[in-house]
SERO-4910 file (N, C-alpha, C, O; in steps of 0.05 Angstrom, whole numbers):
BEGIN
 pado doro    nc1    nc2    nc3   cac1   cac2   cac3    cc1    cc2    cc3    oc1    oc2    oc3
  Met    A   1162  -1024  -1309   1191  -1025  -1302   1199  -1053  -1297   1187  -1067  -1280
  Ser    A   1219  -1063  -1311   1227  -1091  -1308   1245  -1094  -1285   1258  -1075  -1275
  Ala    A   1246  -1119  -1275   1263  -1125  -1252   1292  -1125  -1261   1298  -1132  -1284
  Asp    A   1310  -1117  -1243   1338  -1117  -1249   1350  -1144  -1244   1351  -1153  -1221
  Val    A   1358  -1158  -1265   1368  -1185  -1263   1399  -1185  -1264   1410  -1207  -1268
  Thr    A   1413  -1161  -1262   1442  -1160  -1263   1454  -1156  -1236   1476  -1147  -1233
  Lys    A   1439  -1164  -1215   1449  -1161  -1188   1471  -1181  -1182   1474  -1202  -1195
  Thr    A   1488  -1175  -1161   1508  -1194  -1152   1494  -1217  -1139   1471  -1215  -1132
  Pro    A   1509  -1240  -1135   1496  -1263  -1121   1485  -1256  -1094   1464  -1265  -1086
  Asp    A   1500  -1240  -1079   1491  -1232  -1052   1465  -1216  -1053   1447  -1220  -1037
  Glu    A   1464  -1197  -1072   1440  -1181  -1075   1416  -1198  -1084   1394  -1194  -1075
  Ser    A   1421  -1216  -1102   1400  -1234  -1112   1390  -1252  -1089   1366  -1256  -1087
  Arg    A   1408  -1261  -1072   1400  -1278  -1050   1383  -1262  -1030   1364  -1272  -1019
  Thr    A   1391  -1237  -1025   1376  -1219  -1007   1348  -1214  -1018   1329  -1215  -1003
  Ala    A   1346  -1209  -1044   1320  -1205  -1056   1302  -1230  -1054   1278  -1228  -1048
  Leu    A   1315  -1254  -1057   1300  -1279  -1055   1290  -1282  -1026   1266  -1290  -1022
  Met    A   1307  -1277  -1006   1299  -1279   -978   1276  -1259   -972   1258  -1266   -957
  Ala    A   1278  -1235   -983   1257  -1215   -978   1230  -1224   -990   1209  -1221   -977
  Ala    A   1231  -1236  -1014   1206  -1246  -1026   1194  -1269  -1010   1170  -1269  -1006
  Val    A   1211  -1288  -1002   1201  -1310   -986   1189  -1300   -960   1168  -1310   -951
  Gly    A   1203  -1281   -947   1193  -1270   -922   1167  -1256   -925   1149  -1259   -908
  Cys    A   1163  -1241   -947   1138  -1226   -950   1115  -1245   -954   1093  -1241   -942
  Tyr    A   1118  -1266   -970   1096  -1285   -975   1090  -1303   -951   1068  -1311   -947
  Thr    A   1111  -1308   -935   1107  -1324   -911   1090  -1308   -891   1072  -1318   -878
  Leu    A   1097  -1282   -887   1082  -1265   -869   1053  -1262   -878   1035  -1264   -862
  Trp    A   1049  -1259   -904   1021  -1258   -914   1007  -1284   -910    982  -1284   -905
  Gly    A   1021  -1306   -911   1009  -1332   -907    997  -1335   -879    977  -1348   -876
  Phe    A   1011  -1324   -860   1002  -1327   -832    983  -1304   -823    974  -1304   -800
  Leu    A    978  -1285   -841    961  -1262   -834    933  -1269   -823    924  -1255   -806
  Pro    A    920  -1290   -833    893  -1296   -822    893  -1301   -792    874  -1295   -778
  Leu    A    916  -1311   -781    917  -1316   -752    917  -1290   -737    906  -1288   -715
  Tyr    A    928  -1269   -748    928  -1242   -735    900  -1231   -733    891  -1222   -712
  Phe    A    886  -1232   -756    858  -1222   -756    840  -1240   -739    820  -1230   -727
  His    A    845  -1265   -738    830  -1283   -721    834  -1276   -692    815  -1277   -676
  Ala    A    858  -1269   -684    864  -1261   -656    849  -1235   -649    839  -1232   -627
  Leu    A    848  -1216   -668    833  -1191   -663    803  -1197   -660    790  -1185   -643
  Ala    A    793  -1215   -677    764  -1221   -676    757  -1233   -648    736  -1228   -638
  Leu    A    775  -1249   -638    771  -1261   -611    769  -1240   -589    758  -1245   -568
  Gln    A    781  -1217   -595    780  -1194   -575    756  -1177   -580    752  -1157   -566
  Gly    A    739  -1184   -599    714  -1169   -605    717  -1147   -625    698  -1131   -629
  Val    A    740  -1144   -638    745  -1123   -657    731  -1130   -684    735  -1153   -694
  Gly    A    716  -1112   -694    702  -1117   -720    720  -1112   -743    741  -1099   -741
  Pro    A    712  -1122   -767    729  -1120   -791    736  -1091   -799    758  -1085   -807
  Trp    A    716  -1073   -798    722  -1046   -806    740  -1031   -787    755  -1014   -795
  Glu    A    738  -1038   -761    757  -1026   -742    785  -1037   -747    805  -1022   -745
  Met    A    787  -1063   -754    813  -1074   -762    825  -1059   -785    849  -1052   -785
  Ile    A    809  -1054   -806    818  -1041   -830    827  -1012   -823    847  -1003   -833
  Ala    A    811   -998   -807    818   -971   -799    844   -969   -785    861   -952   -791
  His    A    849   -987   -766    874   -987   -751    897   -995   -769    920   -985   -766
  Arg    A    892  -1012   -788    912  -1020   -807    922   -996   -823    946   -992   -827
  Thr    A    903   -980   -833    910   -956   -849    923   -935   -831    940   -920   -841
  Leu    A    915   -933   -806    926   -912   -788    954   -918   -780    972   -901   -784
  Trp    A    959   -942   -769    985   -948   -758   1006   -955   -779   1030   -957   -773
  Ala    A    997   -960   -804   1016   -966   -825   1033   -941   -832   1056   -944   -839
  Ala    A   1021   -917   -830   1034   -893   -838   1060   -887   -823   1081   -883   -836
  Pro    A   1060   -888   -796   1086   -882   -782   1107   -903   -788   1131   -897   -789
  Trp    A   1099   -928   -791   1118   -949   -798   1129   -946   -826   1153   -951   -830
  Ala    A   1113   -937   -844   1123   -931   -871   1141   -908   -871   1161   -907   -886
  Phe    A   1136   -888   -855   1153   -864   -852   1180   -873   -840   1201   -863   -849
  Leu    A   1180   -891   -821   1204   -901   -809   1221   -916   -830   1246   -913   -831
  Ala    A   1208   -930   -848   1222   -944   -869   1235   -924   -888   1257   -929   -898
  Val    A   1222   -902   -893   1234   -881   -910   1259   -869   -897   1279   -865   -910
  Leu    A   1257   -864   -871   1280   -853   -856   1304   -873   -856   1327   -865   -861
  Leu    A   1298   -898   -852   1319   -919   -851   1332   -921   -878   1357   -926   -880
  Ala    A   1317   -918   -899   1327   -920   -927   1339   -894   -937   1350   -892   -959
  Arg    A   1337   -873   -920   1347   -846   -927   1335   -836   -953   1349   -827   -971
  Gln    A   1308   -838   -954   1294   -831   -979   1275   -807   -975   1257   -802   -990
  Ala    A   1280   -791   -954   1263   -767   -949   1264   -748   -973   1244   -736   -980
  Gly    A   1288   -746   -985   1291   -728  -1008   1275   -738  -1032   1264   -722  -1047
  Gln    A   1274   -765  -1035   1259   -776  -1057   1229   -772  -1052   1214   -767  -1071
  Val    A   1220   -774  -1027   1192   -768  -1021   1185   -740  -1029   1164   -735  -1042
  Ala    A   1202   -721  -1022   1197   -693  -1029   1196   -689  -1060   1180   -674  -1070
  Ala    A   1214   -704  -1074   1214   -702  -1103   1188   -713  -1115   1177   -701  -1133
  Val    A   1179   -736  -1105   1154   -748  -1115   1130   -730  -1110   1112   -729  -1126
  Leu    A   1130   -716  -1087   1108   -698  -1081   1106   -675  -1101   1086   -661  -1102
  Arg    A   1126   -672  -1117   1126   -651  -1138   1120   -663  -1166   1123   -649  -1186
  Gln    A   1112   -688  -1166   1107   -702  -1192   1078   -711  -1193   1071   -732  -1183
  Pro    A   1060   -694  -1204   1031   -701  -1205   1025   -728  -1217   1007   -742  -1207
  Arg    A   1039   -736  -1238   1033   -761  -1251   1039   -785  -1232   1023   -803  -1230
  Thr    A   1062   -783  -1219   1069   -805  -1200   1050   -806  -1177   1042   -827  -1168
  Leu    A   1042   -782  -1167   1022   -781  -1145    995   -793  -1153    982   -806  -1138
  Leu    A    988   -789  -1179    963   -800  -1189    964   -831  -1191    946   -845  -1183
  Ile    A    987   -841  -1201    990   -870  -1202    990   -882  -1174    977   -903  -1170
  Leu    A   1003   -869  -1155   1003   -879  -1128    975   -877  -1115    968   -894  -1098
  Ala    A    960   -857  -1123    932   -856  -1113    916   -879  -1123    900   -890  -1108
  Cys    A    921   -887  -1148    907   -910  -1159    916   -936  -1146    900   -954  -1140
  Ser    A    942   -939  -1141    952   -963  -1128    942   -964  -1099    938   -986  -1088
  Thr    A    939   -941  -1087    928   -940  -1059    899   -950  -1059    892   -966  -1042
  Ala    A    884   -942  -1079    856   -951  -1081    855   -982  -1085    839   -996  -1073
  Ala    A    874   -992  -1101    874  -1021  -1107    882  -1037  -1082    869  -1057  -1076
  Ile    A    901  -1027  -1067    910  -1042  -1043    889  -1039  -1021    886  -1058  -1005
  Phe    A    875  -1017  -1019    854  -1014   -999    831  -1033  -1005    820  -1046   -986
  Ile    A    824  -1035  -1030    803  -1055  -1037    812  -1083  -1030    796  -1099  -1020
  Asn    A    837  -1089  -1036    848  -1115  -1029    847  -1121   -999    838  -1142   -991
  Trp    A    856  -1102   -983    855  -1105   -954    827  -1109   -944    822  -1126   -928
  Ser    A    809  -1093   -955    781  -1094   -945    768  -1121   -951    756  -1133   -934
  Ile    A    771  -1130   -976    760  -1156   -983    772  -1178   -965    758  -1196   -956
  Tyr    A    798  -1177   -961    812  -1198   -946    803  -1199   -917    796  -1220   -907
  Val    A    803  -1176   -904    795  -1175   -876    766  -1184   -872    759  -1199   -854
  Leu    A    748  -1174   -890    720  -1182   -888    717  -1212   -893    701  -1225   -880
  Ala    A    733  -1223   -912    731  -1252   -918    741  -1269   -895    728  -1288   -887
  Val    A    763  -1261   -883    774  -1276   -860    755  -1276   -837    751  -1297   -824
  Asn    A    743  -1253   -832    724  -1251   -809    698  -1266   -815    684  -1274   -796
  Ala    A    692  -1270   -840    668  -1285   -847    673  -1315   -850    655  -1330   -857
  Gly    A    698  -1324   -844    704  -1352   -846    709  -1362   -875    702  -1384   -881
  His    A    721  -1345   -891    726  -1352   -919    756  -1351   -926    764  -1342   -947
  Val    A    772  -1362   -907    801  -1362   -911    808  -1380   -935    826  -1373   -951
  Ile    A    795  -1403   -938    801  -1421   -961    795  -1407   -987    811  -1409  -1006
  Glu    A    773  -1393   -989    767  -1379  -1014    786  -1356  -1019    793  -1350  -1042
  Ala    A    795  -1343   -997    815  -1322  -1000    841  -1334  -1011    855  -1321  -1028
  Ser    A    849  -1358  -1002    873  -1370  -1012    871  -1376  -1042    890  -1374  -1057
  Leu    A    847  -1383  -1051    842  -1387  -1079    849  -1362  -1095    860  -1364  -1117
  Gly    A    842  -1339  -1084    847  -1314  -1098    877  -1310  -1103    885  -1300  -1124
  Tyr    A    893  -1317  -1083    922  -1313  -1086    935  -1335  -1102    958  -1332  -1111
  Tyr    A    922  -1358  -1105    931  -1378  -1124    928  -1369  -1153    945  -1373  -1170
  Ile    A    905  -1357  -1159    899  -1349  -1186    911  -1322  -1194    911  -1315  -1217
  Asn    A    920  -1307  -1174    931  -1280  -1179    954  -1280  -1199    953  -1264  -1218
  Pro    A    975  -1296  -1196    996  -1295  -1216    987  -1304  -1244    998  -1294  -1264
  Leu    A    968  -1322  -1245    957  -1330  -1271    941  -1307  -1284    942  -1302  -1308
  Met    A    927  -1292  -1267    912  -1269  -1277    931  -1247  -1286    926  -1233  -1306
  Thr    A    954  -1244  -1271    974  -1224  -1279    986  -1231  -1306    990  -1213  -1322
  Met    A    991  -1257  -1311   1001  -1265  -1336    981  -1260  -1359    989  -1250  -1380
  Ala    A    956  -1265  -1354    935  -1260  -1374    933  -1230  -1379    929  -1221  -1402
  Ala    A    935  -1214  -1357    933  -1184  -1360    956  -1174  -1377    953  -1156  -1393
  Gly    A    980  -1186  -1373   1003  -1178  -1389    999  -1182  -1419   1007  -1167  -1435
  Ala    A    985  -1204  -1425    979  -1211  -1453    959  -1192  -1465    962  -1183  -1488
  Val    A    938  -1185  -1449    917  -1168  -1459    925  -1139  -1460    920  -1125  -1480
  Leu    A    938  -1129  -1438    944  -1101  -1436    970  -1093  -1450    972  -1072  -1463
  Phe    A    990  -1110  -1448   1017  -1104  -1459   1026  -1122  -1482   1049  -1120  -1490
  Arg    A   1007  -1139  -1491   1013  -1156  -1514   1037  -1174  -1509   1053  -1180  -1527
  Glu    A   1041  -1182  -1484   1062  -1201  -1477   1055  -1229  -1487   1031  -1236  -1486
  Arg    A   1075  -1244  -1495   1070  -1270  -1506   1066  -1290  -1483   1081  -1291  -1464
  Ile    A   1045  -1306  -1485   1039  -1327  -1465   1051  -1353  -1475   1044  -1361  -1498
  Ser    A   1067  -1366  -1459   1079  -1392  -1467   1057  -1413  -1467   1035  -1409  -1458
  Arg    A   1064  -1436  -1478   1046  -1459  -1479   1038  -1467  -1450   1015  -1473  -1444
  Glu    A   1059  -1467  -1433   1053  -1474  -1405   1035  -1454  -1392   1017  -1461  -1376
  Gly    A   1039  -1428  -1398   1022  -1407  -1387    993  -1410  -1396    975  -1407  -1380
  Ala    A    989  -1416  -1421    962  -1419  -1431    948  -1443  -1418    924  -1442  -1411
  Ile    A    963  -1465  -1415    951  -1489  -1402    944  -1482  -1373    923  -1490  -1363
  Ala    A    962  -1468  -1359    958  -1460  -1331    933  -1443  -1328    917  -1447  -1310
  Ile    A    930  -1423  -1346    906  -1406  -1345    881  -1422  -1350    861  -1418  -1337
  Gly    A    882  -1441  -1369    859  -1458  -1375    851  -1475  -1351    828  -1478  -1344
  Leu    A    871  -1487  -1338    865  -1504  -1314    854  -1487  -1292    835  -1496  -1278
  Ala    A    864  -1463  -1288    854  -1445  -1267    825  -1437  -1273    808  -1436  -1255
  Ala    A    819  -1432  -1299    792  -1425  -1306    772  -1448  -1300    750  -1443  -1291
  Ile    A    781  -1473  -1306    764  -1496  -1299    760  -1497  -1269    738  -1503  -1259
  Gly    A    782  -1493  -1254    780  -1493  -1225    761  -1473  -1214    745  -1478  -1196
  Val    A    762  -1448  -1225    743  -1427  -1216    714  -1435  -1223    696  -1430  -1207
  Ala    A    710  -1447  -1247    683  -1456  -1255    673  -1477  -1235    649  -1476  -1227
  Ile    A    690  -1496  -1227    681  -1517  -1209    676  -1505  -1181    657  -1512  -1167
  Gln    A    693  -1485  -1173    688  -1472  -1148    662  -1457  -1148    648  -1456  -1128
  Thr    A    655  -1445  -1171    629  -1432  -1174    606  -1451  -1169    586  -1445  -1156
  Ala    A    609  -1475  -1181    588  -1496  -1177    587  -1505  -1148    565  -1510  -1138
  Ala    A    610  -1507  -1135    611  -1516  -1107    598  -1495  -1089    584  -1503  -1069
  Leu    A    602  -1470  -1094    592  -1449  -1077    563  -1441  -1084    549  -1430  -1068
  Gly    A    556  -1446  -1109    530  -1437  -1118    530  -1409  -1129    509  -1398  -1136
  His    A    553  -1397  -1130    556  -1369  -1141    586  -1365  -1148    603  -1381  -1140
  Leu    A    592  -1344  -1163    619  -1338  -1169    636  -1334  -1143    626  -1323  -1124
  Pro    A    660  -1344  -1143    677  -1339  -1119    687  -1310  -1119    710  -1305  -1125
  Leu    A    669  -1292  -1111    675  -1264  -1113    698  -1255  -1096    713  -1237  -1103
  Val    A    701  -1268  -1072    723  -1261  -1055    750  -1267  -1069    767  -1250  -1070
  Ala    A    752  -1291  -1080    776  -1299  -1094    782  -1281  -1118    804  -1272  -1122
  Leu    A    761  -1276  -1134    765  -1260  -1158    772  -1231  -1151    788  -1218  -1164
  Gly    A    759  -1221  -1130    764  -1193  -1122    792  -1190  -1111    806  -1170  -1118
  Leu    A    802  -1209  -1095    829  -1208  -1085    850  -1210  -1108    869  -1195  -1109
  Ala    A    845  -1229  -1126    864  -1233  -1148    865  -1208  -1166    887  -1199  -1174
  Leu    A    842  -1197  -1173    841  -1174  -1191    853  -1149  -1178    869  -1135  -1191
  Ser    A    847  -1144  -1153    857  -1120  -1139    887  -1121  -1136    901  -1101  -1139
  Phe    A    898  -1145  -1128    927  -1146  -1124    942  -1147  -1151    964  -1137  -1153
  Cys    A    929  -1158  -1171    941  -1158  -1198    943  -1129  -1207    964  -1120  -1218
  Leu    A    922  -1113  -1203    923  -1085  -1210    944  -1070  -1194    957  -1052  -1205
  Tyr    A    946  -1076  -1169    966  -1063  -1151    994  -1068  -1162   1010  -1049  -1164
  Gly    A   1000  -1093  -1168   1027  -1099  -1178   1033  -1085  -1204   1055  -1075  -1208
  Ile    A   1013  -1084  -1223   1017  -1070  -1248   1023  -1040  -1244   1041  -1029  -1256
  Leu    A   1007  -1028  -1226   1011   -999  -1221   1037   -993  -1208   1051   -974  -1216
  Arg    A   1046  -1010  -1188   1071  -1004  -1175   1095  -1008  -1193   1116   -995  -1189
  Lys    A   1092  -1024  -1214   1113  -1027  -1233   1118  -1001  -1249   1139   -997  -1261
  Gln    A   1097   -984  -1250   1099   -959  -1266   1110   -936  -1250   1115   -915  -1261
  Val    A   1114   -940  -1224   1123   -918  -1206   1153   -916  -1206   1166   -935  -1198
  Lys    A   1164   -894  -1215   1193   -890  -1215   1202   -879  -1188   1211   -856  -1186
  Ala    A   1199   -895  -1168   1208   -888  -1141   1214   -914  -1126   1203   -935  -1133
  Asp    A   1231   -912  -1106   1238   -936  -1091   1214   -945  -1075   1195   -931  -1070
  Ala    A   1216   -970  -1066   1194   -983  -1052   1184   -968  -1028   1160   -964  -1024
  Gln    A   1203   -959  -1011   1195   -946   -986   1181   -919   -991   1162   -912   -977
  Thr    A   1190   -905  -1012   1177   -879  -1019   1148   -883  -1028   1130   -870  -1018
  Gly    A   1144   -901  -1046   1117   -906  -1056   1099   -916  -1034   1076   -908  -1032
  Leu    A   1109   -934  -1017   1093   -945   -996   1085   -924   -976   1062   -924   -967
  Phe    A   1103   -906   -969   1096   -885   -950   1074   -867   -961   1056   -859   -946
  Ile    A   1076   -859   -986   1055   -842   -998   1028   -856   -999   1008   -844   -994
  Glu    A   1028   -882  -1005   1004   -898  -1004    992   -897   -976    968   -893   -973
  Cys    A   1008   -902   -956    999   -903   -929    989   -876   -920    970   -873   -905
  Ala    A   1003   -854   -929    995   -827   -922    967   -821   -933    951   -808   -920
  Tyr    A    962   -830   -957    935   -827   -969    913   -839   -951    892   -828   -948
  Leu    A    919   -863   -940    899   -878   -925    897   -869   -895    877   -875   -882
  Ala    A    918   -857   -885    920   -851   -856    898   -832   -847    887   -836   -825
  Val    A    891   -812   -863    871   -792   -854    844   -804   -850    832   -801   -829
  Pro    A    832   -818   -871    806   -830   -866    807   -852   -844    788   -856   -829
  Gly    A    830   -866   -842    833   -885   -820    831   -872   -793    818   -882   -775
  Leu    A    845   -850   -790    845   -835   -764    817   -825   -758    808   -827   -735
  Ile    A    804   -814   -778    777   -804   -773    758   -826   -763    742   -821   -745
  Tyr    A    760   -850   -776    742   -871   -768    749   -882   -740    731   -888   -724
  Val    A    775   -884   -734    783   -893   -707    773   -873   -686    763   -882   -665
  Leu    A    776   -847   -691    767   -827   -672    737   -828   -668    727   -825   -646
  His    A    723   -833   -690    694   -836   -688    686   -860   -670    669   -857   -653
  Leu    A    699   -883   -674    693   -906   -658    700   -901   -628    684   -908   -611
  Gln    A    722   -888   -623    730   -883   -596    711   -863   -582    705   -866   -558
  Ser    A    702   -843   -597    684   -823   -586    656   -834   -579    642   -824   -562
  Thr    A    648   -855   -594    622   -867   -589    623   -891   -570    603   -903   -564
  Gly    A    647   -897   -561    650   -920   -542    651   -947   -556    651   -967   -542
  Ala    A    651   -947   -582    652   -972   -597    680   -982   -603    684  -1004   -612
  Gly    A    700   -964   -599    727   -971   -605    740   -989   -584    732   -988   -561
  His    A    759  -1005   -592    772  -1024   -574    800  -1015   -565    812  -1027   -548
  Phe    A    810   -993   -577    837   -984   -570    836   -972   -542    820   -955   -536
  Gly    A    853   -982   -524    853   -974   -497    835   -990   -479    834   -985   -455
  Ala    A    821  -1009   -490    803  -1026   -474    818  -1047   -459    806  -1060   -441
  Gly    A    843  -1051   -465    859  -1071   -451    886  -1072   -464    890  -1065   -487
  Thr    A    906  -1082   -448    934  -1082   -458    936  -1101   -483    949  -1094   -502
  Gly    A    923  -1124   -481    925  -1144   -503    914  -1134   -529    927  -1136   -550
  Val    A    889  -1124   -528    876  -1115   -553    890  -1090   -564    892  -1087   -588
  Ser    A    899  -1072   -546    913  -1048   -555    939  -1055   -569    946  -1044   -590
  Ala    A    953  -1075   -558    979  -1083   -570    974  -1096   -597    989  -1091   -616
  Leu    A    952  -1112   -599    946  -1124   -625    939  -1103   -646    947  -1105   -669
  Leu    A    924  -1082   -638    917  -1061   -657    942  -1045   -666    944  -1038   -689
  Leu    A    960  -1040   -647    984  -1026   -654   1002  -1043   -673   1016  -1033   -690
  Leu    A    999  -1069   -670   1015  -1088   -687   1006  -1086   -716   1020  -1096   -734
  Ala    A    982  -1074   -721    973  -1072   -749    992  -1057   -766    993  -1061   -790
  Gly    A   1008  -1039   -754   1028  -1024   -769   1049  -1041   -782   1051  -1043   -806
  Pro    A   1065  -1055   -765   1086  -1072   -777   1075  -1096   -792   1087  -1104   -812
  Val    A   1052  -1106   -783   1040  -1129   -798   1033  -1121   -826   1034  -1138   -845
  Thr    A   1026  -1096   -830   1019  -1086   -857   1043  -1077   -873   1046  -1085   -896
  Val    A   1061  -1061   -861   1082  -1048   -875   1105  -1067   -882   1116  -1067   -904
  Val    A   1113  -1084   -863   1136  -1101   -868   1133  -1119   -893   1151  -1119   -910
  Pro    A   1112  -1135   -895   1110  -1151   -919   1106  -1135   -945   1117  -1143   -966
  Leu    A   1092  -1112   -944   1089  -1096   -967   1116  -1084   -976   1122  -1083  -1000
  Ala    A   1132  -1075   -957   1158  -1064   -963   1176  -1086   -975   1190  -1081   -995
  Leu    A   1175  -1110   -964   1191  -1132   -975   1182  -1139  -1003   1198  -1144  -1020
  Phe    A   1155  -1139  -1007   1145  -1145  -1034   1154  -1124  -1054   1165  -1131  -1075
  Ala    A   1150  -1098  -1048   1156  -1077  -1067   1186  -1077  -1073   1195  -1072  -1095
  Trp    A   1203  -1081  -1052   1232  -1081  -1055   1241  -1105  -1072   1257  -1101  -1091
  Ser    A   1231  -1128  -1066   1240  -1152  -1081   1230  -1152  -1109   1243  -1162  -1128
  Ala    A   1205  -1142  -1113   1193  -1142  -1140   1209  -1126  -1160   1208  -1131  -1184
  Arg    A   1223  -1105  -1150   1239  -1088  -1168   1267  -1100  -1174   1282  -1090  -1190
  Arg    A   1273  -1123  -1160   1300  -1134  -1163   1299  -1164  -1172   1321  -1176  -1174
  Met    A   1276  -1175  -1176   1273  -1203  -1184   1257  -1205  -1210   1240  -1189  -1215
  Pro    A   1262  -1226  -1226   1245  -1231  -1249   1217  -1236  -1241   1211  -1248  -1220
  Leu    A   1198  -1228  -1258   1170  -1232  -1251   1163  -1262  -1249   1146  -1270  -1233
  Ser    A   1177  -1278  -1265   1172  -1307  -1264   1179  -1319  -1237   1165  -1336  -1226
  Ala    A   1201  -1309  -1225   1209  -1319  -1198   1189  -1309  -1177   1182  -1324  -1159
  Met    A   1181  -1284  -1179   1161  -1273  -1160   1135  -1289  -1162   1122  -1294  -1141
  Gly    A   1127  -1295  -1186   1102  -1310  -1190   1104  -1338  -1178   1084  -1347  -1166
  Phe    A   1127  -1350  -1179   1130  -1377  -1167   1129  -1375  -1137   1115  -1391  -1124
  Leu    A   1143  -1356  -1125   1144  -1354  -1096   1117  -1346  -1084   1112  -1351  -1061
  Gln    A   1101  -1332  -1101   1075  -1323  -1091   1058  -1345  -1080   1039  -1340  -1064
  Phe    A   1062  -1370  -1088   1045  -1392  -1080   1051  -1400  -1051   1036  -1416  -1040
  Ile    A   1072  -1389  -1038   1077  -1395  -1010   1054  -1385   -993   1044  -1399   -975
  Gly    A   1045  -1360   -998   1024  -1347   -982    998  -1363   -982    988  -1370   -961
  Pro    A    986  -1368  -1006    960  -1381  -1006    962  -1410   -996    942  -1420   -985
  Thr    A    985  -1423   -998    987  -1450   -988    985  -1450   -957    971  -1466   -945
  Leu    A    998  -1430   -945    996  -1428   -915    968  -1420   -908    957  -1430   -888
  Gln    A    955  -1402   -923    928  -1393   -917    908  -1416   -920    890  -1419   -903
  Phe    A    912  -1432   -940    895  -1455   -944    896  -1474   -920    876  -1483   -910
  Gly    A    921  -1480   -911    924  -1497   -887    911  -1485   -863    899  -1500   -847
  Ile    A    913  -1459   -859    900  -1446   -836    870  -1448   -838    856  -1453   -818
  Gly    A    859  -1444   -862    830  -1447   -866    820  -1475   -859    799  -1478   -846
  Ile    A    835  -1495   -867    828  -1523   -860    830  -1526   -830    812  -1539   -818
  Ala    A    851  -1516   -817    855  -1519   -789    833  -1505   -773    826  -1514   -751
  Leu    A    822  -1483   -784    800  -1469   -770    773  -1482   -774    753  -1472   -764
  Gly    A    773  -1504   -789    748  -1519   -792    729  -1509   -814    705  -1515   -812
  Glu    A    739  -1495   -834    722  -1485   -855    713  -1509   -873    727  -1529   -875
  Ala    A    689  -1506   -884    678  -1528   -901    695  -1532   -925    703  -1514   -939
  Phe    A    701  -1558   -931    717  -1565   -954    705  -1590   -966    713  -1613   -961
  Thr    A    685  -1586   -983    670  -1608   -996    687  -1621  -1017    706  -1610  -1027
  Pro    A    679  -1645  -1026    693  -1658  -1048    694  -1642  -1074    714  -1642  -1088
  Leu    A    672  -1627  -1079    672  -1610  -1103    692  -1587  -1101    705  -1581  -1120
  Arg    A    694  -1576  -1077    714  -1555  -1073    742  -1566  -1075    760  -1553  -1086
  Ala    A    745  -1590  -1065    771  -1604  -1067    779  -1608  -1097    802  -1604  -1104
  Leu    A    759  -1615  -1113    764  -1619  -1142    772  -1593  -1155    790  -1592  -1172
  Ser    A    760  -1571  -1147    767  -1545  -1158    796  -1538  -1152    810  -1527  -1169
  Phe    A    804  -1544  -1127    831  -1538  -1119    851  -1556  -1134    874  -1548  -1139
  Leu    A    843  -1580  -1140    861  -1598  -1155    868  -1586  -1182    890  -1587  -1191
  Phe    A    847  -1574  -1195    852  -1560  -1221    870  -1536  -1217    888  -1530  -1233
  Ile    A    864  -1520  -1196    881  -1497  -1190    910  -1505  -1185    928  -1493  -1196
  Trp    A    914  -1525  -1168    941  -1534  -1162    955  -1545  -1187    979  -1542  -1190
  Ala    A    940  -1559  -1204    951  -1568  -1229    961  -1544  -1246    982  -1545  -1258
  Gly    A    945  -1523  -1247    953  -1499  -1261    978  -1486  -1248    995  -1476  -1262
  Val    A    979  -1487  -1222   1002  -1476  -1207   1028  -1492  -1215   1049  -1480  -1220
  Val    A   1025  -1518  -1216   1048  -1535  -1223   1058  -1529  -1251   1082  -1526  -1256
  Val    A   1039  -1527  -1270   1046  -1521  -1298   1059  -1493  -1299   1079  -1490  -1313
  Phe    A   1047  -1474  -1285   1058  -1446  -1285   1086  -1446  -1274   1104  -1434  -1285
  Ala    A   1090  -1460  -1251   1117  -1461  -1239   1137  -1474  -1257   1160  -1465  -1258
  Tyr    A   1129  -1495  -1271   1147  -1509  -1290   1155  -1490  -1312   1178  -1488  -1320
  Gly    A   1136  -1475  -1323   1142  -1456  -1344   1161  -1434  -1334   1179  -1426  -1348
  Ala    A   1156  -1424  -1309   1174  -1404  -1298   1202  -1415  -1294   1222  -1401  -1301
  Trp    A   1204  -1440  -1285   1230  -1452  -1281   1245  -1456  -1308   1269  -1451  -1310
  Lys    A   1230  -1464  -1328   1242  -1468  -1355   1252  -1442  -1367   1273  -1442  -1379
  Arg    A   1237  -1420  -1363   1246  -1394  -1373   1270  -1385  -1359   1289  -1375  -1371
  Thr    A   1271  -1388  -1332   1294  -1380  -1316   1319  -1396  -1325   1340  -1384  -1327
  Arg    A   1315  -1421  -1329   1338  -1438  -1338   1348  -1430  -1365   1372  -1430  -1370
  Thr    A   1330  -1423  -1383   1337  -1415  -1410   1354  -1389  -1409   1374  -1386  -1423
  Val    A   1345  -1370  -1392   1360  -1345  -1389   1387  -1350  -1377   1407  -1338  -1386
  Ala    A   1388  -1368  -1357   1414  -1373  -1344   1434  -1386  -1364   1458  -1380  -1363
  Gln    A   1424  -1403  -1381   1441  -1416  -1401   1451  -1397  -1422   1472  -1400  -1434
  Ala    A   1435  -1376  -1427   1442  -1356  -1448   1462  -1336  -1438   1475  -1322  -1454
  Val    A   1465  -1334  -1411   1484  -1313  -1400   1513  -1323  -1402   1531  -1310  -1394
***
């Protein structure tokens, strides 16, 4: 499903603000998980609470958007439910890799994943949908590939965190484009799929005394915050993605990893000269990609 580019100026501005907001919130997300870790919460407990508390917030979004009827309609569409089940699996994999990476002190490598994600999405469009890659796009993908190769040499192994994050979110975006339902409806069904196993795991932790919910006001509040921290940026992403050109979304996506990269440096993660060189190639690819996106947008604007 292509983005609607016939919106009024006010609607286009709102979509732009929503996209900037979503990527900014994702950019600061490592600080949230870092705060939970300081309270002694383990990564799998973080993931479980994220899946649990996201569901009521997603349901609230459905009510605010007055889409309860659309949810009921989607529940009668097996094909749509199957696509949403696949997108749920993709976003769960993405969440799990990310939370585990942040807790293991790999915020910088996680940021690499979100730098290469739009380039991977462009390559996937060429392979899966035979979309034409511009000269700038081909150069950007080539520079990113060199950057990943250098990162592999710097780490001594493939940057699996970065590649896993990029691939899972690329797949999520592709699947959500196929869902003929509004953002809030699809997000609620995804969260509903995840809520049951999340609840079971949280109850298990609480029953064994290993859970942190209720152990103190601060940690309980942080765990409850997992709902809005998860749903708000996802809702903004899904809403804006249906109303903005993919080129614009791809350009704005670099806000998140840039903030994450800065946080990783601030937290004292290792950043060797070889890793710096790999990021120089990635950033060069980003610049070329952004230039190509800007040029396409300008061409469309001149044609209107």
